[in-house]
Structures are given as C-alpha cells and as structure tokens.
C-alpha positions in Angstrom: 92.9 47.9 -103.4 95.2 45.6 -101.2 95.9 48.9 -98.9 92.4 49.7 -98.1 91.1 46.1 -97.5 94.4 45.6 -94.6 94.0 48.5 -92.6 89.8 48.6 -92.5 89.9 46.3 -90.3 92.3 48.3 -87.7 90.4 51.6 -88.6 87.3 49.7 -87.3 88.6 48.6 -84.0 89.9 51.9 -83.8 86.8 53.6 -84.2 85.0 52.1 -81.1 87.3 52.5 -79.2 88.2 56.0 -79.3 83.8 56.0 -79.0 84.4 53.5 -76.0 87.0 56.2 -74.7 84.5 58.9 -76.0 81.7 57.3 -73.0 83.4 56.5 -70.1 85.0 60.1 -70.2 82.6 62.7 -68.0 80.3 64.7 -70.3 81.1 68.3 -70.3 77.8 69.3 -70.7 75.6 69.4 -67.4 73.4 66.7 -66.2 69.9 67.5 -64.1 70.6 67.5 -60.4 68.0 66.7 -58.4 67.9 69.5 -56.6 65.3 71.8 -55.8 65.2 75.6 -57.5 63.8 77.5 -54.3 61.7 80.3 -56.2 58.1 79.9 -56.7 56.8 78.0 -59.8 58.9 75.0 -60.0 57.7 71.7 -61.7 60.2 69.8 -61.0 59.7 66.3 -58.6 61.7 66.1 -55.7 63.8 63.0 -55.4 65.5 61.7 -52.3 69.4 61.4 -53.8 72.3 63.3 -53.2 73.4 66.1 -55.3 76.4 66.1 -57.5 79.6 67.2 -55.6 80.3 69.7 -58.5 76.2 71.5 -57.4 76.9 74.8 -56.7 75.6 75.8 -52.9 72.2 77.6 -53.3 72.3 81.1 -51.7 68.4 81.6 -50.1 66.8 85.5 -48.9 65.8 85.6 -45.5 63.1 87.3 -46.3 59.6 87.5 -44.0 57.6 88.6 -47.0 54.7 91.2 -47.4 51.5 90.6 -45.5 53.0 88.1 -42.5 51.1 88.1 -39.7 53.1 89.3 -36.7 50.8 88.4 -33.3 51.9 90.9 -30.5 50.6 91.1 -27.2 50.3 94.4 -25.6 52.9 93.9 -22.2 50.6 96.1 -19.9 46.8 97.5 -19.4 46.5 100.6 -21.9 44.3 103.3 -20.4 43.1 105.0 -24.1 43.6 109.1 -24.1 44.7 109.8 -26.6 45.8 109.5 -30.3 49.3 109.3 -31.2 49.5 107.5 -27.7 52.5 105.4 -27.1 51.8 101.2 -27.0 53.9 98.6 -25.6 53.7 94.7 -26.4 56.0 91.3 -27.0 55.9 89.0 -30.0 53.8 85.6 -29.2 55.8 84.0 -31.3 59.2 83.9 -33.1 59.5 85.3 -36.4 61.5 82.4 -38.4 62.7 83.3 -42.6 62.7 79.8 -44.4 64.9 78.3 -41.7 66.2 80.1 -39.8 65.2 82.0 -36.2 65.4 86.0 -36.9 63.5 86.6 -34.3 62.9 85.0 -30.6 59.8 85.6 -29.0 59.4 87.8 -26.0 60.6 90.5 -28.7 59.6 94.1 -27.7 57.4 95.5 -30.5 56.5 99.7 -30.1 53.4 100.8 -31.8 50.8 103.8 -30.8 47.4 104.5 -31.0 46.2 105.6 -34.4 42.5 106.2 -34.3 40.0 106.5 -31.4 36.0 106.2 -32.8 33.6 109.1 -33.1 30.6 108.1 -31.3 27.2 109.1 -32.9 24.7 111.0 -31.0 22.9 107.8 -31.5 24.9 105.7 -29.7 25.6 108.3 -27.0 22.3 108.7 -26.4 21.2 104.9 -26.3 24.1 104.2 -23.7 22.8 107.3 -21.7 19.8 105.8 -21.5 22.0 102.9 -20.2 23.3 104.7 -17.5 26.7 104.8 -18.8 27.9 108.3 -20.3 31.0 107.0 -21.7 31.0 104.2 -23.9 33.5 102.2 -25.2 35.3 102.5 -28.3 36.8 101.4 -31.2 40.5 101.4 -31.0 43.0 101.5 -33.6 46.5 100.4 -33.2 49.3 99.6 -35.6 53.1 98.9 -34.7 56.3 100.9 -36.1 59.3 99.3 -34.6 60.5 95.9 -33.7 63.1 95.6 -31.0 66.2 93.5 -32.0 68.4 91.2 -29.3 71.4 93.6 -29.7 68.6 96.2 -29.1 68.7 98.1 -32.5 64.9 99.0 -33.9 64.0 97.6 -37.2 61.5 99.7 -38.7 58.3 98.1 -39.2 55.1 99.5 -41.2 51.9 97.2 -40.2 48.2 96.9 -40.7 46.6 95.2 -38.0 43.7 92.6 -39.6 40.6 91.8 -38.3 39.8 89.8 -35.6 41.9 91.0 -33.5 41.7 92.8 -30.1 41.0 89.7 -28.2 42.4 88.2 -24.9 43.6 85.1 -26.2 44.4 81.3 -24.6 45.9 78.3 -25.9 43.7 75.6 -26.3 45.4 72.1 -27.3 43.2 68.8 -28.2 43.0 65.9 -25.5 45.1 63.2 -26.0 42.6 59.8 -27.9 41.6 57.2 -26.3 43.9 54.2 -25.9 41.0 51.9 -26.1 39.7 52.5 -29.7 42.9 51.5 -31.2 46.3 51.6 -30.5 47.3 53.2 -33.9 45.8 55.9 -32.8 47.0 57.0 -29.6 49.6 60.1 -29.9 53.0 59.2 -30.4 55.3 60.6 -27.7 57.2 63.4 -29.9 53.2 64.5 -30.1 52.8 65.2 -26.7 56.0 67.0 -26.5 55.1 68.9 -29.5 52.1 69.9 -27.9 53.6 70.2 -24.3 56.0 72.7 -26.2 53.9 74.6 -27.2 52.0 75.3 -24.4 54.6 76.7 -22.4 56.4 78.6 -25.0 52.5 80.5 -24.5 53.0 80.3 -21.1 56.5 82.3 -20.9 55.4 84.9 -22.8 52.5 85.5 -21.2 54.3 85.7 -17.7 56.5 88.4 -19.5 53.2 90.6 -20.3 51.5 92.0 -16.5 48.4 90.5 -17.3 45.5 91.8 -14.2 45.3 89.5 -11.6 41.5 88.5 -10.1 40.9 91.6 -8.0 41.9 93.9 -10.7 39.7 92.2 -13.0 37.2 92.8 -10.3 37.8 96.1 -9.7 38.2 96.8 -14.1 34.4 95.2 -13.6 32.9 97.2 -11.1 34.8 100.7 -12.5 32.9 100.2 -15.8 29.4 99.8 -14.2 29.5 103.3 -13.0 28.0 105.7 -15.2 31.7 107.8 -16.2 34.2 105.9 -16.3 38.2 105.7 -18.0 38.2 103.1 -21.5 40.9 100.2 -20.2 42.9 98.0 -23.0 43.8 94.5 -20.7 47.9 93.4 -20.4 47.3 90.0 -23.1 45.1 91.2 -25.8 46.7 90.0 -28.6 46.7 91.2 -32.2 47.8 90.8 -35.5 49.6 93.1 -37.2 50.2 92.1 -41.1 53.6 93.6 -42.4 52.6 95.9 -45.4 56.7 96.0 -46.7 58.2 92.8 -46.0 61.5 92.3 -43.6 65.5 92.0 -44.9 67.6 89.5 -42.6 70.7 88.9 -45.1 70.7 85.3 -47.5 72.2 82.0 -46.3 74.2 79.6 -48.4 72.5 76.1 -48.4 74.6 73.3 -49.5 73.6 70.8 -52.6 73.3 67.9 -50.5 70.9 69.5 -48.1 68.5 71.2 -50.6 68.4 68.0 -52.1 66.5 66.5 -49.4 63.3 69.1 -48.3 60.4 67.8 -48.3 61.4 64.2 -48.1 60.0 61.6 -45.6 57.9 63.0 -42.4 59.3 61.5 -38.9 56.7 59.8 -36.9 54.8 62.2 -35.1 55.8 65.9 -36.9 53.6 68.9 -35.7 53.8 72.0 -36.7 53.0 75.8 -36.5 50.7 77.4 -38.7 48.8 80.3 -39.2 45.5 80.4 -40.7 44.9 82.2 -44.0 41.4 81.2 -44.3 39.1 83.0 -42.2 36.4 80.3 -40.7 33.1 80.2 -39.2 30.7 77.6 -37.9 28.3 79.9 -39.0 29.2 80.2 -43.2 31.4 77.5 -43.5 30.7 75.4 -46.0 31.3 71.5 -45.9 34.1 71.1 -48.4 35.1 74.8 -48.6 38.4 74.9 -49.1 41.0 76.1 -46.3 44.7 77.5 -46.8 47.0 77.8 -43.8 51.0 78.8 -44.0 53.8 77.2 -41.9 55.1 80.3 -39.5 57.7 77.9 -38.5 60.4 75.2 -39.8 59.6 72.1 -40.1 62.9 70.0 -39.0 63.7 66.2 -38.6 67.1 66.2 -36.6 69.5 68.5 -38.7 67.4 67.8 -42.1 65.4 70.4 -43.2 61.3 68.6 -44.0 59.6 71.9 -44.9 60.8 75.2 -45.4 59.3 78.5 -43.3 56.8 79.7 -45.5 55.2 76.1 -47.0 51.5 76.2 -47.5 48.5 74.2 -46.2 46.1 73.1 -48.1 43.1 71.3 -47.0 39.0 72.0 -46.8 36.1 71.7 -44.3 35.2 68.1 -43.4 32.1 68.9 -41.1 30.4 72.3 -39.6 27.5 72.2 -38.1 26.4 76.0 -37.1 24.9 77.1 -34.2 21.4 77.1 -33.2 19.1 77.9 -30.4 18.7 76.2 -27.2 22.0 76.9 -27.2 23.3 74.4 -29.2 27.1 75.3 -29.8 28.6 75.5 -33.4 30.9 73.0 -35.1 33.8 72.8 -37.3 36.1 70.5 -38.2 39.5 70.9 -40.6 41.8 68.2 -42.4 44.7 69.3 -44.5 45.7 67.0 -47.1 48.2 68.3 -48.9 51.6 70.7 -48.3 53.2 73.1 -50.9 56.6 73.9 -50.7 58.1 77.3 -51.4 58.7 76.4 -55.1 56.0 74.4 -56.2 56.5 70.9 -55.0 53.5 69.2 -53.6 53.2 66.4 -51.4 50.4 64.3 -50.1 49.6 64.7 -46.5 47.4 63.9 -43.5 47.2 66.4 -40.7 44.9 67.7 -37.8 44.6 70.1 -35.1 46.4 69.4 -32.0 46.2 72.9 -30.9 45.1 76.1 -31.5 44.8 79.8 -30.1 41.6 80.9 -29.5 40.4 84.3 -27.9 38.7 83.4 -24.1 35.6 84.6 -25.0 35.3 82.7 -27.9 34.9 79.4 -25.3 36.3 77.0 -28.2 37.4 73.2 -27.3 39.2 70.7 -29.4 38.2 67.2 -29.1 40.7 64.4 -29.3 40.5 64.5 -33.2 41.0 67.9 -33.7 37.2 69.2 -34.4 36.7 72.3 -32.6 33.3 73.5 -31.0 31.8 76.3 -28.7 31.5 76.0 -25.0 28.7 78.1 -22.9 30.4 80.2 -19.9 29.1 78.1 -16.7 28.6 81.4 -15.8 25.3 81.8 -17.0 23.7 79.4 -13.8 25.4 82.3 -11.5 23.7 85.0 -14.0 20.3 83.6 -13.7 20.3 83.0 -10.3 21.4 86.1 -9.8 18.3 87.5 -11.3 16.0 85.3 -10.4 17.2 86.0 -6.3 16.9 90.1 -7.4 13.3 89.2 -8.5 12.1 87.5 -5.7 13.7 90.5 -3.3 11.5 92.3 -4.9 8.7 91.0 -4.4 9.2 90.3 -0.9 9.2 93.8 -0.3 6.1 94.3 2.0 6.3 98.5 2.7 5.6 98.5 -1.1 7.8 102.4 -1.7 9.5 100.0 -4.4 12.9 100.6 -3.1 13.5 97.3 -4.0 16.1 95.9 -6.9 13.3 94.8 -8.7 13.5 97.3 -11.8 17.6 96.5 -11.6 16.2 93.3 -12.6 14.8 94.4 -15.2 16.6 96.8 -16.6 20.5 94.8 -16.9 20.1 94.5 -20.1 18.2 97.3 -20.9 17.8 101.2 -20.2 18.8 101.2 -16.8 18.2 104.7 -16.7 14.8 104.5 -17.5 14.6 101.8 -15.2 16.2 103.3 -12.2 14.0 106.7 -12.7 10.6 105.2 -13.5 11.1 103.4 -10.1 11.3 106.6 -8.2 8.4 107.4 -10.0 6.1 105.0 -10.2 6.7 103.7 -6.1 4.9 100.7 -7.0 5.3 97.6 -5.9 3.2 95.1 -8.5 5.3 97.5 -10.8 8.7 96.6 -9.2 7.5 92.8 -8.5 6.6 92.8 -12.6 10.2 93.8 -14.2 12.0 92.0 -11.5 9.9 88.9 -13.3 10.4 90.1 -16.5 14.6 90.6 -16.2 14.7 86.8 -14.4 12.9 85.9 -17.5 14.7 87.5 -20.4 18.0 86.5 -18.4 16.6 82.9 -18.6 16.4 83.2 -22.1 19.2 84.9 -22.8 21.3 82.1 -21.4 19.3 78.9 -22.3 16.9 79.4 -25.1 18.7 81.9 -27.9 21.2 80.7 -30.3 24.5 79.2 -29.0 28.4 80.6 -29.7 30.0 79.9 -33.5 33.0 78.8 -34.0 35.6 81.9 -34.7 39.2 81.2 -36.8 39.7 85.6 -38.1 42.4 84.9 -40.4 46.3 84.2 -38.9 44.8 82.5 -36.0 47.8 80.6 -34.7 47.5 76.7 -35.2 49.6 73.7 -33.9 48.5 71.1 -36.6 49.9 67.0 -36.3 50.9 66.0 -39.7 51.3 62.6 -41.4 52.3 61.1 -45.6 49.2 59.7 -46.0 50.4 56.1 -46.5 52.0 56.1 -42.9 48.7 57.9 -41.4 45.8 56.9 -43.2 43.2 54.1 -41.5 40.5 53.1 -43.0 38.1 55.7 -40.7 40.3 58.5 -41.4 40.6 57.8 -44.9 36.8 57.5 -45.1 36.5 61.3 -43.9 39.8 62.3 -45.6 37.5 61.2 -49.2 34.3 62.7 -48.1 36.0 65.9 -47.1 38.2 65.5 -50.8 35.0 64.8 -52.8 33.6 68.7 -51.9 37.0 69.9 -53.2 36.2 68.6 -56.7 39.4 65.9 -55.7 
C-alpha cells in the first residue's frame, strides 16, 4: 500500500508532461486552410491570411466555357453573294481563361455565310412599289475557326446571338464635375483605364478595312438605285457564342496566391464585363435584376483580385421609356455584388464608365454612368431638304408636273407610284400637294414621333468602375443604391 501512494504523485506529473508534449507536437490531422476551392458551389468565406506552407498548389483548368461570347468584327466589306461564302473577321476583345490571356485582340476569325433570307411575294411587291427591286435580305453568318498566334487553327462551334450585325462604337462617360465633391472626382487610375479601353478599341478598328466617307457616300447612292448589290460593311460586329468550350490546358496556382483571391479592391478599379441580361428602356422596370460576367481578370499588381468568369449582380436603378415629341429613353444600372467562380460573394458598388454601342443607337453616358439615347442632328438637314423640295415644286411655273415635289412626297412611301402618278397627272396642284405632304411627313417623323430607346443587347461589352461598398459609399450614392436594391428584395 505504501509503494502506490509514493508513486502516485510521480505518475500524475508524468501524465501531465506527456499531455503537454502532445499539445506542442503538430497534429497529423490536416487543418482547414482558408484557400479558395476553385470549383462552383463553395460556401467557404474568404480570409486574407497566408496559406499553410504544406498546402499543395491547385491546378486550374484554362477553359473558356460554353456560351462565352466572342466579339468579332468583319475586317473588310462583304458583298453578299451566296450561302457558303467565306467571311473574315477579327477579335475585338481578347479572350481570357481564369487569369491568363489565351487569345489576344485582333486575332483572325474565319467563318461563312450560312443563310440568306428568302423574300416573300408581299415583301417583293411592297419593295417594288417603292422602286426597290433588290430589297435588303437578312444574312446569317457563323464563325468556325480561330487562328492562333503560331498560325494554328482552332475549330469553333458558334451561334450568332440576337443583337449582332451592327457597326459599333466605344462610348465613355465624361468626367464628373469636380465642383460637386472632391470625393466624386474620378481617380487617375480610372481615367487611365478608360483611355486604355478606348485606345484598344481604336487599335482594333484600325486593323479593319473600314470605308472612308467617300466610299460610304458611294454605297448610299448605290442603295438608292432600283437594282443594287447588298453589302455588309467592314466593322460590323457579331456576338459569336461558343457552343463548345475551348481548352487551353491548365495552370498551377500557388496556395498563397489562391488565398488572396477576392481580397480588398484597389482604388479606382475598372473591370471589363459582358452583359448577360438584355436590357432596353422600352421594357425594363426599376429594380429589375441585371447580371454581367467579367470577360477579363482584375489584378492588383501581381495579386489576382477577380478571375475571368466572376459575375456582377445588380439592378435597374432608373428607367424612362421613349416618349413622343422625340423624347428619348434613359436607363441607369448599378451593380452591388460580385460572385467569384467558387461562389464567394462580395458587396461592391459599381457603375458604367464605358460601353460599346451601335452607332445607329446614338447612346451617350453621363458622368454617373446613366445611359441616354440621343437624336441625330441630321434630322434638321432632312427636314430642310424636304421643305426645300416642296418649295421648289411649288415654284414650278410651267405646270408640267416635272418638279421634284412627288419625289419628296413619296420619299418614305411608294416612290414608284409617285413617279408614275407624277408623269400621268402632269398637274402642278397635285405636285404641290405631294410636296407639302412630304415636308409635313418629314417634320412629323423627325420631331413629333416617339424618340429612340436605349438598347443593350445580351453580350454588350461594358467597362465598369468598381469599388467596395464601404470605400465607395457617399450619402447620395447610398440612397440611390438602397432605392435600387429595394426593388429586388435586398
């Protein structure tokens, strides 16, 4: 009985020492390391802490996913002849996969004409009555090959999205008024990013054989003839959506770099994105949800902040459809959340600083990123011409009906009917009446009808200024964003 009592304190001390050593020895059980698992659906929250030294690097596939839109522009004028006709184009925007540039802007894209619309008898008759015996037909194209920098051809399977087939231009928002608030002045970094986007657009357009002013006038004059060829101008932009993904291999992403993805945004950040939600001021509603996807990664030096494929979620903050008396539509959207490819979310505040829009759409941006359609100033010349033709017709003292009044009166109607009627009637009064009708119609259509709508088709390329909510909020901006978010239940 004496020996156990003597040994008991020693056994207790020994046991405590063993427990202490066990706590100091690294555990063989792997601990959770805050490294983004680069696969969809991860619910792990990001943390700006270094990865464990023994954490293995991650292998990231450099894949351009299905339904990604490639923005391509015809590099020369195409005279439409037949189905199967070859089409040559250039990439307007570069292609990225995760954080790597895989195909630069300006790369060659090859395709062909796949369908030329067949005209119904009714359309042919109506066009013929308007002295047009070769009316314009819808032409469908597809793109089937991408030429890489080493000369290799990569097969493409694409479908051209609606809203394609326009001549585009890059529209940037003007700088904010420094008198309003010093905090609202765009940073130098944002200005440089807008300028870089504009310069890249201009460089790409210079690679295309875009027509000069005289060439455009020739094509316009030719289109007025009763029989004429159909052309698709150089610079026409198509949104070619991938039906199959493009594989560019894999890359190894060190754990310490993966851990920093989704961290703090650098001041004056600008991202390039493509709109996934088609929008128009005619049908959009305040609070309607809007989604875009980053077409390029965002870096802060060597640190990857947002990889390509991250999504921007937002809403329509303000909308005004076009109205009569040529009052044009307005549309303002704001983004308030970023979702990374692994599902991690971050609150942000973002607005448009640049957009690629159709030249015919006459879209402009204000300093806050709101979009508004504008009316072409050529309407004044059009009305003046119609009034001049009417006056010239009324001053015809011979009464032989040979003036241009009927042409003015039927400039937007059946020109062939007008010409024949003018020849048969040979009436100065009739010519005067049709001249006045033409001038009145021109005045009505240019000043009294409904204005233009703001239209952003799906895949519209956008340049977006972005910042974290805490850093970017101002009282006015917070109120506006709160109002926008209330419409989507946030």
